[in-house]
N, CA, C and O atoms as a DFTB+ gen file, in Angstrom:
352 C
 N C O
     1  1      92.123      96.415     117.584
     2  2      93.476      96.247     117.136
     3  2      94.091      97.593     116.759
     4  3      95.239      97.870     117.106
     5  1      93.339      98.422     116.058
     6  2      93.869      99.712     115.626
     7  2      94.244     100.567     116.829
     8  3      95.299     101.202     116.838
     9  1      93.379     100.586     117.850
    10  2      93.694     101.364     119.046
    11  2      94.941     100.829     119.725
    12  3      95.754     101.599     120.238
    13  1      95.092      99.527     119.729
    14  2      96.284      98.915     120.312
    15  2      97.532      99.356     119.560
    16  3      98.529      99.735     120.175
    17  1      97.483      99.309     118.254
    18  2      98.629      99.721     117.447
    19  2      98.925     101.201     117.656
    20  3     100.085     101.592     117.783
    21  1      97.875     102.026     117.693
    22  2      98.083     103.459     117.894
    23  2      98.735     103.734     119.248
    24  3      99.625     104.578     119.352
    25  1      98.296     103.030     120.271
    26  2      98.894     103.193     121.598
    27  2     100.359     102.794     121.572
    28  3     101.212     103.476     122.140
    29  1     100.638     101.694     120.914
    30  2     102.021     101.221     120.836
    31  2     102.890     102.180     120.028
    32  3     104.048     102.398     120.383
    33  1     102.370     102.749     118.969
    34  2     103.127     103.720     118.178
    35  2     103.417     104.963     119.015
    36  3     104.524     105.501     118.977
    37  1     102.410     105.417     119.774
    38  2     102.616     106.581     120.641
    39  2     103.746     106.320     121.631
    40  3     104.583     107.190     121.875
    41  1     103.762     105.124     122.194
    42  2     104.819     104.756     123.130
    43  2     106.175     104.710     122.439
    44  3     107.207     104.962     123.060
    45  1     106.163     104.389     121.165
    46  2     107.404     104.242     120.406
    47  2     108.190     105.546     120.331
    48  3     109.420     105.513     120.282
    49  1     107.530     106.668     120.321
    50  2     108.220     107.933     120.135
    51  2     109.116     108.310     121.307
    52  3     109.932     109.225     121.193
    53  1     108.974     107.621     122.417
    54  2     109.863     107.867     123.551
    55  2     110.732     106.646     123.834
    56  3     111.283     106.518     124.928
    57  1     110.858     105.759     122.867
    58  2     111.558     104.494     123.084
    59  2     112.953     104.502     122.467
    60  3     113.210     105.185     121.475
    61  1     113.853     103.719     123.084
    62  2     115.170     103.510     122.485
    63  2     115.117     102.226     121.650
    64  3     114.055     101.615     121.527
    65  1     116.240     101.816     121.082
    66  2     116.268     100.666     120.165
    67  2     115.792      99.388     120.845
    68  3     115.051      98.611     120.244
    69  1     116.205      99.160     122.079
    70  2     115.792      97.942     122.785
    71  2     114.290      97.949     123.034
    72  3     113.631      96.915     122.922
    73  1     113.750      99.118     123.372
    74  2     112.310      99.229     123.606
    75  2     111.533      99.023     122.309
    76  3     110.448      98.441     122.312
    77  1     112.095      99.503     121.203
    78  2     111.436      99.292     119.910
    79  2     111.376      97.811     119.569
    80  3     110.366      97.335     119.051
    81  1     112.443      97.082     119.852
    82  2     112.437      95.640     119.606
    83  2     111.397      94.954     120.483
    84  3     110.706      94.039     120.037
    85  1     111.289      95.400     121.729
    86  2     110.285      94.847     122.636
    87  2     108.876      95.161     122.137
    88  3     107.979      94.321     122.212
    89  1     108.691      96.380     121.627
    90  2     107.409      96.779     121.060
    91  2     107.039      95.895     119.877
    92  3     105.911      95.411     119.782
    93  1     107.986      95.690     118.983
    94  2     107.736      94.830     117.817
    95  2     107.397      93.417     118.264
    96  3     106.466      92.808     117.738
    97  1     108.138      92.891     119.224
    98  2     107.874      91.539     119.718
    99  2     106.470      91.442     120.298
   100  3     105.783      90.440     120.100
   101  1     106.042      92.480     121.016
   102  2     104.694      92.473     121.580
   103  2     103.610      92.475     120.524
   104  3     102.623      91.749     120.639
   105  1     103.789      93.295     119.490
   106  2     102.808      93.329     118.398
   107  2     102.761      91.984     117.699
   108  3     101.681      91.467     117.413
   109  1     103.922      91.417     117.423
   110  2     103.944      90.108     116.752
   111  2     103.340      89.017     117.643
   112  3     102.637      88.135     117.150
   113  1     103.612      89.073     118.959
   114  2     103.062      88.089     119.887
   115  2     101.535      88.182     119.928
   116  3     100.844      87.164     119.888
   117  1     101.017      89.406     120.007
   118  2      99.579      89.595     120.170
   119  2      98.793      89.472     118.877
   120  3      97.633      89.061     118.905
   121  1      99.393      89.820     117.738
   122  2      98.647      89.863     116.484
   123  2      99.184      88.935     115.407
   124  3      98.532      88.746     114.381
   125  1     100.348      88.355     115.615
   126  2     100.948      87.492     114.599
   127  2     100.052      86.315     114.229
   128  3      99.498      85.649     115.103
   129  1      99.915      86.065     112.944
   130  2      99.109      84.952     112.466
   131  2      97.615      85.237     112.406
   132  3      96.847      84.400     111.930
   133  1      97.198      86.385     112.873
   134  2      95.778      86.738     112.882
   135  2      95.378      87.383     111.561
   136  3      96.213      87.918     110.832
   137  1      94.099      87.322     111.276
   138  2      93.518      88.050     110.157
   139  2      92.424      88.928     110.736
   140  3      91.237      88.649     110.564
   141  1      92.825      89.987     111.420
   142  2      91.826      90.815     112.104
   143  2      90.975      91.609     111.132
   144  3      91.404      91.947     110.029
   145  1      89.764      91.895     111.568
   146  2      88.869      92.772     110.818
   147  2      89.132      94.197     111.284
   148  3      89.115      94.471     112.484
   149  1      89.374      95.099     110.351
   150  2      89.563      96.505     110.673
   151  2      88.445      97.271     109.980
   152  3      88.359      97.297     108.752
   153  1      87.597      97.890     110.781
   154  2      86.475      98.648     110.235
   155  2      86.985      99.811     109.385
   156  3      88.005     100.421     109.704
   157  1      86.277     100.108     108.313
   158  2      86.672     101.216     107.440
   159  2      86.462     102.562     108.109
   160  3      87.155     103.528     107.792
   161  1      85.509     102.634     109.032
   162  2      85.204     103.887     109.700
   163  2      85.584     103.793     111.170
   164  3      85.263     102.811     111.840
   165  1      86.258     104.802     111.661
   166  2      86.678     104.823     113.047
   167  2      85.816     105.732     113.899
   168  3      84.695     106.078     113.527
   169  1      86.350     106.110     115.040
   170  2      85.603     106.932     115.994
   171  2      85.179     108.275     115.408
   172  3      84.061     108.727     115.657
   173  1      86.040     108.910     114.644
   174  2      85.678     110.224     114.096
   175  2      84.501     110.111     113.135
   176  3      83.629     110.980     113.119
   177  1      84.469     109.049     112.335
   178  2      83.351     108.852     111.410
   179  2      82.069     108.546     112.178
   180  3      80.989     109.000     111.802
   181  1      82.195     107.769     113.261
   182  2      81.011     107.471     114.071
   183  2      80.462     108.741     114.712
   184  3      79.248     108.925     114.789
   185  1      81.342     109.604     115.165
   186  2      80.899     110.861     115.774
   187  2      80.186     111.726     114.743
   188  3      79.156     112.330     115.042
   189  1      80.730     111.786     113.528
   190  2      80.095     112.570     112.460
   191  2      78.734     111.987     112.105
   192  3      77.777     112.729     111.883
   193  1      78.645     110.661     112.050
   194  2      77.375     110.012     111.720
   195  2      76.359     110.238     112.831
   196  3      75.174     110.439     112.562
   197  1      76.819     110.206     114.076
   198  2      75.925     110.463     115.200
   199  2      75.379     111.895     115.125
   200  3      74.195     112.123     115.369
   201  1      76.242     112.853     114.789
   202  2      75.821     114.249     114.630
   203  2      74.803     114.354     113.503
   204  3      73.780     115.025     113.641
   205  1      75.092     113.679     112.374
   206  2      74.164     113.694     111.239
   207  2      72.814     113.108     111.631
   208  3      71.770     113.675     111.307
   209  1      72.833     111.985     112.322
   210  2      71.579     111.339     112.708
   211  2      70.751     112.234     113.631
   212  3      69.527     112.282     113.512
   213  1      71.409     112.935     114.543
   214  2      70.675     113.837     115.433
   215  2      70.064     114.991     114.642
   216  3      68.936     115.404     114.914
   217  1      70.799     115.507     113.673
   218  2      70.258     116.569     112.810
   219  2      69.041     116.069     112.037
   220  3      68.043     116.778     111.913
   221  1      69.128     114.853     111.520
   222  2      68.003     114.270     110.773
   223  2      66.793     114.141     111.685
   224  3      65.688     114.505     111.285
   225  1      66.973     113.628     112.905
   226  2      65.849     113.497     113.841
   227  2      65.243     114.857     114.159
   228  3      64.022     115.006     114.219
   229  1      66.102     115.837     114.359
   230  2      65.625     117.188     114.671
   231  2      64.808     117.768     113.518
   232  3      63.727     118.317     113.731
   233  1      65.319     117.646     112.320
   234  2      64.613     118.174     111.149
   235  2      63.310     117.425     110.919
   236  3      62.308     118.022     110.526
   237  1      63.321     116.117     111.164
   238  2      62.114     115.313     110.987
   239  2      61.042     115.749     111.986
   240  3      59.867     115.856     111.635
   241  1      61.455     116.000     113.240
   242  2      60.495     116.458     114.263
   243  2      59.904     117.810     113.904
   244  3      58.771     118.113     114.279
   245  1      60.667     118.630     113.176
   246  2      60.157     119.931     112.749
   247  2      59.252     119.822     111.529
   248  3      58.706     120.830     111.079
   249  1      59.081     118.616     110.984
   250  2      58.129     118.424     109.902
   251  2      58.713     118.129     108.532
   252  3      57.961     118.002     107.566
   253  1      60.039     118.014     108.416
   254  2      60.623     117.689     107.100
   255  2      60.238     116.269     106.703
   256  3      60.152     115.378     107.548
   257  1      60.010     116.069     105.410
   258  2      59.647     114.760     104.884
   259  2      60.884     113.872     104.746
   260  3      61.991     114.366     104.533
   261  1      60.688     112.563     104.869
   262  2      61.811     111.626     104.790
   263  2      62.472     111.656     103.417
   264  3      63.686     111.480     103.323
   265  1      61.700     111.877     102.342
   266  2      62.281     111.955     101.004
   267  2      63.245     113.123     100.867
   268  3      64.325     112.988     100.291
   269  1      62.850     114.261     101.397
   270  2      63.711     115.441     101.363
   271  2      64.984     115.198     102.175
   272  3      66.084     115.515     101.723
   273  1      64.827     114.636     103.373
   274  2      65.991     114.386     104.227
   275  2      66.945     113.381     103.584
   276  3      68.163     113.513     103.700
   277  1      66.392     112.383     102.911
   278  2      67.231     111.402     102.232
   279  2      68.085     112.075     101.159
   280  3      69.287     111.826     101.065
   281  1      67.459     112.922     100.358
   282  2      68.214     113.627      99.305
   283  2      69.233     114.582      99.908
   284  3      70.373     114.655      99.451
   285  1      68.819     115.309     100.932
   286  2      69.706     116.288     101.557
   287  2      70.964     115.636     102.131
   288  3      72.064     116.165     101.971
   289  1      70.809     114.499     102.794
   290  2      71.924     113.862     103.478
   291  2      72.573     112.742     102.662
   292  3      73.547     112.141     103.114
   293  1      72.047     112.454     101.470
   294  2      72.664     111.444     100.603
   295  2      72.511     110.019     101.097
   296  3      73.407     109.192     100.934
   297  1      71.361     109.739     101.705
   298  2      71.073     108.387     102.182
   299  2      69.697     107.981     101.675
   300  3      68.969     108.797     101.110
   301  1      69.345     106.717     101.880
   302  2      68.047     106.245     101.396
   303  2      66.923     106.682     102.344
   304  3      67.152     106.990     103.513
   305  1      65.703     106.697     101.798
   306  2      64.547     107.014     102.642
   307  2      64.389     105.968     103.730
   308  3      64.010     106.286     104.858
   309  1      64.676     104.738     103.395
   310  2      64.585     103.679     104.400
   311  2      65.532     103.964     105.559
   312  3      65.163     103.785     106.719
   313  1      66.763     104.411     105.251
   314  2      67.720     104.734     106.307
   315  2      67.219     105.908     107.151
   316  3      67.386     105.913     108.371
   317  1      66.609     106.896     106.508
   318  2      66.034     108.014     107.260
   319  2      64.978     107.491     108.228
   320  3      64.960     107.877     109.397
   321  1      64.100     106.615     107.749
   322  2      63.047     106.067     108.611
   323  2      63.652     105.267     109.765
   324  3      63.124     105.298     110.877
   325  1      64.743     104.556     109.518
   326  2      65.411     103.826     110.598
   327  2      65.964     104.812     111.635
   328  3      65.829     104.591     112.839
   329  1      66.571     105.870     111.177
   330  2      67.165     106.860     112.078
   331  2      66.109     107.531     112.946
   332  3      66.321     107.743     114.140
   333  1      64.977     107.863     112.346
   334  2      63.938     108.564     113.117
   335  2      63.066     107.599     113.907
   336  3      62.179     108.032     114.643
   337  1      63.302     106.315     113.767
   338  2      62.607     105.333     114.589
   339  2      61.317     104.802     114.038
   340  3      60.537     104.200     114.776
   341  1      61.059     105.007     112.748
   342  2      59.833     104.492     112.150
   343  2      60.009     103.062     111.646
   344  3      59.028     102.389     111.327
   345  1      61.236     102.606     111.574
   346  2      61.517     101.288     110.999
   347  2      62.707     100.708     111.729
   348  3      63.606     101.442     112.138
   349  1      62.721      99.401     111.894
   350  2      63.858      98.782     112.575
   351  2      64.774      98.093     111.597
   352  3      65.785      97.517     111.999
C-alpha cells in the first residue's frame, strides 16, 4: 500500500486539478474501507538490517563470540545465533 501511495504522490506532482481528483478517486476506490497493515520498517531499514546481519556473520566466522556480537549490535544472543544459522 505504501508503495502504491508513493507512486501516486509522485504522479501527482505533474497533475492538474482534474488529474488530482482522479488520483484521489483511485486511492479511495482501491483502499477505501480497508484497514491495511503498514510495516514500521521499510526497504531502507531492511537493507540496513541485511548489512548488519552480513557483518555479524562475517565477524562470527572470524571467531567473535555470540555474546560479544549481541552486545555490540544491541540484539539478543539468540538473535545472533539465528543470524549465523545456529538456531532457527
